[in-house]
N, C-alpha and C positions, 0 to 999 in steps of 0.2 A: 514134666510135660510129656515125656515119652510114653507114659502109661495111658494117657487119655486118648480116646479115639480122635483122629484128626485127618484132615485133608490138606494136601500140599497144592497150592495154586500153581497151575502151569501157564494159563493164559487168561487175562481178563477180556471178556467179550463185551460187556456193557457195565457201566458204572454210573450211578446217580446218588443223590444224597439219601435215598431210601432203599436202594437195592444194588446188589452186585451179582452179575452173572458171569461165571467163569468155568473153565475146564480145570478139573482138580483130580488128583490121584490120592487114593486112600493109602496112608503110610502107617497107620496104627488103628487097630480095632475095627469097628464097624460104625459108620455114621448114618443115622436114620433121619428120614423126613420128619420135620417139625422139631428137630433137636435144637437146643439153645447152644450157640457157639460164640467164641471170641475170635476176632481176626488179629493175628500177631505174627511178627517175624519169629522164626524158630528160636526159642530161648529168650525172646524179648518181651517187652511190655506190650499190652494190647493197643491196637490202633482203633478198633471198634469192639464194643462189648455188648452182649445181650442180643446178638443177631439170631435169626431163625432160619433154618434150612427150609425153604418153602417149595422147592422143586428139585428133582433129581432125574436126569435123563441119560440113558445109555445110548450108544451109537444107534443111529436110525430113528432117534426120537422116542425110544421106548421109555415110558415113565416107570420109575422104580421107587420103592419105599426105603431103599438103603444103598450105600456104597460100601463094599467090604474090601479088606486088605488086598492091595495090588491092582485094583480096578480103577479105571478112569471114567469120569462122568461129567456131564454138563450140569453144574449146580447153581441154583439161584438162592441167595440169602437176602433177607429183608430186615430192615431196622435202620437205625441212624448211623450213617457212614460219613465220616469226614473225608471228602474227596481230596482236599488239599493235603491232608496228613498222609493219606495212602500214596498219593503221587510223590510226595517228598521222600517217603521211604524207598520208593522205586526210582528215585532220581538217577539219571545217567543211563537208564534203560528205556526202551520203547515202553509206553504205558501198558501195552498189552502183554509184554514179556516180563514175567515176575520170577522166573526160576532162579536167577542169581541172588535175589533177595531172600528166597526161601520163606515166603508167606504161608501161613497155615490157618485153617479154620479148625479151632480146637473146641471139642465138646466141653461144656461147663459141668 
């Protein structure tokens, strides 16, 4: 998994059964707009598969086509998301704070 482009979730801003909006930091490679990704804990099994990066914004609301290594952005992914499963993985933490769980959006 370390070779694949991926974003580490820092904070969940909005969550619904069809989308996730979060602050995320690129920890490997470059993640591009429209990329297919899986949501999973680092080294773990996917919580949601086949999601799509549908929006990337840098500070100040600047729309971008990519997030590269070391940068942080506001990222929106769309697709089928099991809210209960995501909240169960992050149990014990505030729902918006996901850093201790080390959730990743990993390019397929």
